[in-house]
C-alpha positions, 0 to 999 in steps of 0.5 A, spaced: 525 502 501 518 498 502 516 503 507 517 509 503 513 506 497 508 504 502 507 511 505 507 514 498 501 509 496 497 512 503 498 519 501 496 518 494 490 514 496 488 520 500 488 525 495 484 520 490 490 518 486 488 510 486 492 508 480 498 511 482 497 509 489 496 501 487 503 502 483 506 504 489 503 499 494 504 493 489 512 495 489 512 495 497 509 489 497 514 486 492 520 489 496 517 486 503 512 481 502 511 479 509 511 486 512 505 485 517 503 493 516 503 492 509 499 485 509 494 488 514 492 494 510 491 489 504 487 485 508 483 491 511 482 494 503 480 487 501 475 486 506 471 492 507 463 492 505 
């Protein structure tokens, strides 16, 4: 389920629906807190200039 939430978050983000994307990203992170894919995306998004 985490992968579905993560993919949905990416799609929403691409379409500018940032609050909805954030919700699904958080759900994915809660379901799979040690996922390397999700964590790498989190690191990337928080360290961008």
